[in-house]
C-alpha positions in Angstrom: -149.2 -30.9 -38.6 -149.6 -27.4 -39.5 -149.6 -26.0 -36.0 -146.4 -27.9 -35.6 -144.8 -26.2 -38.2 -146.1 -23.3 -36.8 -144.1 -23.9 -33.0 -140.8 -23.9 -35.6 -141.8 -20.7 -37.6 -143.3 -18.8 -34.7 -139.5 -18.3 -33.0 -137.5 -15.5 -32.0 -138.1 -11.9 -31.6 -141.9 -11.2 -32.2 -141.9 -7.4 -31.9 -145.3 -5.6 -30.3 -145.1 -2.6 -32.7 -146.3 0.6 -31.1 -150.0 1.9 -32.9 -148.4 5.2 -34.3 -150.5 8.5 -33.5 -150.7 12.2 -35.3 -150.8 15.3 -33.2 -154.5 15.7 -33.5 -154.6 12.2 -31.9 -155.9 9.7 -35.0 -153.7 7.1 -36.4 -150.7 7.3 -38.5 -150.6 4.6 -40.5 -147.9 5.7 -42.8 -145.8 5.4 -39.6 -147.0 2.3 -38.9 -145.9 0.9 -42.3 -142.4 2.6 -42.0 -141.7 1.1 -38.7 -142.9 -2.2 -39.9 -140.2 -1.7 -43.1 -137.7 -0.6 -40.4 -138.2 -4.0 -37.9 -138.1 -6.3 -41.1 -134.5 -4.2 -42.1 -133.3 -4.8 -38.7 -133.9 -8.3 -38.2 -137.4 -8.8 -36.6 -138.3 -12.3 -36.7 -142.0 -11.5 -36.4 -144.3 -8.9 -36.4 -147.2 -8.4 -33.7 -149.6 -4.9 -33.4 -152.6 -4.1 -31.2 -151.4 -5.8 -28.2 -150.4 -3.8 -24.7 -148.1 -1.8 -26.7 -150.2 -1.1 -29.4 -152.5 1.0 -27.2 -155.8 -1.0 -28.0 -158.0 -0.2 -25.2 -157.4 3.2 -26.9 -158.8 2.2 -30.0 -162.0 1.1 -31.4 -162.7 -2.2 -33.1 -162.9 -0.7 -36.2 -159.3 1.2 -35.4 -157.8 -2.4 -34.2 -159.0 -3.9 -37.7 -157.9 -1.2 -39.7 -154.4 -1.5 -37.9 -154.2 -5.3 -38.4 -154.8 -4.8 -42.0 -152.9 -2.0 -42.7 -149.8 -4.3 -40.7 -150.9 -7.4 -42.6 -150.3 -5.5 -46.0 -146.8 -4.2 -44.7 -145.8 -7.3 -43.9 -146.4 -9.0 -46.8 -145.9 -12.5 -46.0 -141.8 -11.6 -45.3 -142.0 -12.4 -41.4 -144.6 -14.1 -39.9 -147.6 -11.9 -38.7 -149.1 -12.2 -35.1 -151.5 -9.6 -34.2 -153.2 -8.7 -30.6 -157.0 -10.1 -30.8 -157.7 -10.4 -26.9 -159.9 -7.9 -25.3 -162.0 -7.6 -21.7 -165.5 -8.4 -24.2 -165.7 -12.4 -25.0 -167.2 -11.1 -28.2 -165.1 -8.5 -29.5 -162.0 -11.4 -28.8 -163.9 -13.6 -31.1 -164.8 -11.2 -33.7 -160.9 -9.6 -34.1 -159.6 -13.1 -34.0 -162.0 -14.1 -36.8 -160.8 -11.2 -38.5 -157.1 -12.0 -37.7 -157.8 -15.4 -39.6 -159.9 -13.7 -42.7 -156.7 -11.0 -43.4 -154.1 -13.9 -43.0 -152.6 -13.9 -39.7 -150.2 -16.6 -39.1 -151.3 -16.7 -35.5 -153.0 -14.2 -33.0 -152.1 -13.4 -29.8 -155.0 -13.5 -27.0 -154.7 -11.8 -23.7 -156.7 -13.0 -20.5 -159.4 -11.0 -20.1 -158.5 -8.2 -18.0 -160.5 -5.8 -15.3 -163.2 -8.4 -15.1 -161.1 -11.0 -13.1 -162.5 -14.1 -14.3 -162.1 -17.5 -12.4 -159.6 -20.2 -13.8 -163.0 -22.1 -15.0 -163.9 -18.9 -16.8 -161.1 -18.4 -18.4 -160.9 -22.1 -19.4 -163.8 -21.7 -21.3 -163.5 -18.2 -22.7 -160.4 -19.6 -24.5 -161.5 -22.8 -25.5 -164.4 -20.9 -27.3 -161.9 -18.2 -28.9 -159.6 -21.4 -30.2 -162.6 -23.0 -31.8 -164.0 -20.0 -33.7 -160.7 -20.1 -36.0 -158.4 -22.5 -37.5 -155.0 -20.7 -37.3 -152.5 -21.1 -33.8 -153.0 -19.0 -31.2 -150.5 -17.4 -27.9 -152.0 -16.8 -25.0 -151.0 -13.8 -23.7 -150.7 -14.0 -19.4 -150.2 -10.5 -18.1 -151.4 -10.7 -14.9 -149.9 -6.8 -13.5 -152.3 -5.4 -16.2 -155.3 -7.7 -16.4 -155.7 -9.1 -12.2 -155.5 -11.9 -12.8 -153.0 -14.7 -13.1 -153.7 -18.0 -15.6 -152.8 -20.9 -13.8 -150.3 -23.6 -15.1 -153.0 -25.9 -14.9 -155.6 -24.2 -16.7 -153.1 -23.4 -19.5 -151.9 -27.1 -19.5 -155.5 -28.1 -20.1 -156.1 -25.5 -23.0 -152.9 -26.8 -24.7 -154.2 -30.6 -24.3 -157.8 -30.0 -25.3 -157.3 -26.9 -28.3 -154.6 -27.8 -30.7 -153.9 -24.8 -32.1 -153.4 -23.3 -28.8 -149.7 -23.7 -29.6 -147.9 -21.2 -27.0 -148.1 -18.3 -24.2 -146.8 -14.7 -23.9 -145.6 -15.1 -19.9 -145.3 -11.4 -18.8 -144.9 -13.1 -15.4 -142.3 -12.4 -13.1 -142.7 -15.4 -11.2 -139.9 -17.1 -12.9 -140.9 -20.6 -11.2 -144.1 -20.4 -13.0 -142.5 -20.1 -16.3 -141.0 -23.2 -15.9 -143.8 -25.3 -15.0 -145.1 -24.1 -18.0 -143.1 -26.0 -19.9 -143.1 -28.8 -17.6 -146.7 -29.2 -17.5 -147.8 -28.1 -21.1 -144.7 -30.2 -22.8 -141.4 -28.6 -23.6 -142.4 -28.3 -27.3 -144.7 -25.7 -26.0 -143.7 -22.3 -27.2 -142.7 -20.1 -24.3 -142.4 -16.7 -25.3 -140.9 -13.7 -22.5 -143.0 -10.9 -22.1 -140.7 -9.7 -19.5 -137.5 -7.8 -20.8 -135.0 -8.9 -18.2 -136.3 -12.8 -18.7 -135.8 -13.1 -22.4 -132.6 -14.1 -22.4 -133.1 -16.7 -19.1 -136.1 -18.0 -20.8 -134.1 -19.2 -24.0 -132.3 -20.8 -21.6 -134.9 -23.4 -20.1 -136.3 -23.6 -23.5 -138.1 -21.0 -24.4 -139.2 -20.2 -28.4 -138.6 -16.8 -28.2 -139.8 -13.2 -27.2 -142.1 -10.6 -27.5 -140.5 -8.1 -25.8 -141.5 -4.1 -26.2 -138.1 -2.8 -25.9 -137.5 -4.1 -29.3 -139.3 -1.0 -30.5 -136.7 1.0 -30.0 -133.6 -1.7 -30.7 -134.8 -4.2 -32.9 -131.7 -5.4 -34.0 -130.2 -5.8 -30.7 -133.2 -8.0 -29.6 -133.6 -10.3 -32.1 -130.2 -10.9 -31.6 -130.5 -12.3 -28.1 -132.0 -15.0 -30.0 -130.1 -15.4 -32.7 -126.7 -15.7 -30.9 -128.2 -18.1 -28.6 -129.7 -20.0 -31.4 -125.9 -20.2 -32.7 -124.8 -21.3 -29.6 -123.0 -18.2 -28.7 -123.7 -18.0 -25.3 -121.6 -15.0 -24.1 -122.7 -13.4 -27.3 -126.1 -13.5 -25.8 -125.2 -12.9 -22.1 -123.6 -10.1 -23.2 -126.6 -8.4 -24.9 -128.8 -8.7 -21.9 -126.5 -7.0 -19.9 -126.2 -4.3 -22.5 -130.0 -3.7 -22.7 -130.6 -3.8 -18.8 -130.5 -0.3 -18.8 -132.3 0.8 -21.4 -135.1 -2.0 -20.2 -135.0 -0.7 -16.5 -135.7 3.2 -17.9 -138.6 2.1 -20.1 -140.4 0.7 -17.8 -140.1 3.6 -15.0 -143.5 4.6 -16.3 -146.5 2.4 -18.1 -145.7 1.3 -21.3 -145.4 2.2 -24.1 -145.4 6.0 -22.7 -142.1 6.1 -22.4 -141.4 3.7 -25.8 -143.2 6.5 -27.7 -141.0 9.0 -25.9 -138.1 7.5 -27.2 -138.8 6.9 -30.6 -140.0 10.6 -30.7 -136.5 11.4 -29.8 -135.1 8.8 -32.5 -137.5 10.4 -34.9 -139.2 7.6 -35.6 -142.9 9.1 -35.0 -144.9 11.6 -33.3 -144.4 11.0 -29.3 -148.6 11.0 -28.8 -150.4 8.7 -26.9 -154.2 8.8 -26.3 -155.9 9.8 -23.0 -156.3 8.5 -20.5 -152.4 7.4 -21.3 -150.0 10.3 -21.6 -146.1 10.9 -21.9 -144.0 10.3 -19.0 -142.7 13.6 -17.1 -140.5 15.8 -18.2 -137.5 14.9 -15.3 -138.1 10.9 -16.8 -137.7 12.1 -20.5 -134.4 13.6 -19.6 -133.3 10.3 -18.3 -135.0 8.4 -21.2 -133.1 10.5 -23.5 -129.5 10.2 -21.5 -129.8 6.2 -21.4 -130.9 6.2 -25.0 -128.2 8.2 -26.5 -125.5 5.6 -25.5 -127.6 3.5 -27.7 -128.2 5.3 -30.9 -128.1 9.2 -32.2 -131.1 11.2 -30.0 -132.5 14.5 -30.2 -131.8 16.8 -27.6 -135.5 18.2 -26.8 -138.3 16.8 -24.4 -142.0 16.8 -25.4 -143.8 18.7 -23.3 -146.9 17.1 -21.8 
């Protein structure tokens, strides 16, 4: 019953927040707290940190824990908290997921291990072991463009059947046939979240539970409103927002996420636009394009940040 209740609570726009850094590349935890407050004031339905947008591969394990703990305190139960706890390393994933449970997270977002390209059988064993190690809901995170392996629908369906606390999946998968088959095979009460910006609205139309969209970092209110409008039956409003955000979605993914996001947030005065190497800010040309698009949505600074 508890996991059924979690499926109902964990709906809408789960905002995957960036990890702010200072100019010296240290973490800016005060800015993280400010971003979380802004998101909650703007209507985001839940908060996530240390997912792809949070640059987890650029953080040490202890830094990831610090970000999770800081975010949990800042959220303070106002909305569900869903940290990203996955890693290319199985033991790290176990440790981070257990830590998420320890600090009171409402669920954990666990990515398909990247770089090492496990087989489907190995992926099943990995996720089953993670699920059995904790007593909180898990959302599997399938992003084949980053991990170099796609979690097959049949594998996900086995996990959903065998692990009651695996309640959903974030699909950063442009194959819309695949995401339809997720609900067909895992059950239409399985929580399907879009991780592809241009599929946030379409996934709601087939029964999705919401979205975990990087664009929420710069337009949290509008990204949340897509879900609100759909739930209220205002299909035209949801469609209008979908197309209204399309130019912004396009420009924010002309370089690897979260580089354009951090440039945009810097222009908005929300953070220092700093990424840790090997990531870097977009080219000056792309920053100018980001600024030109962004200023059609909100107030931004005129300058760009040198690389």
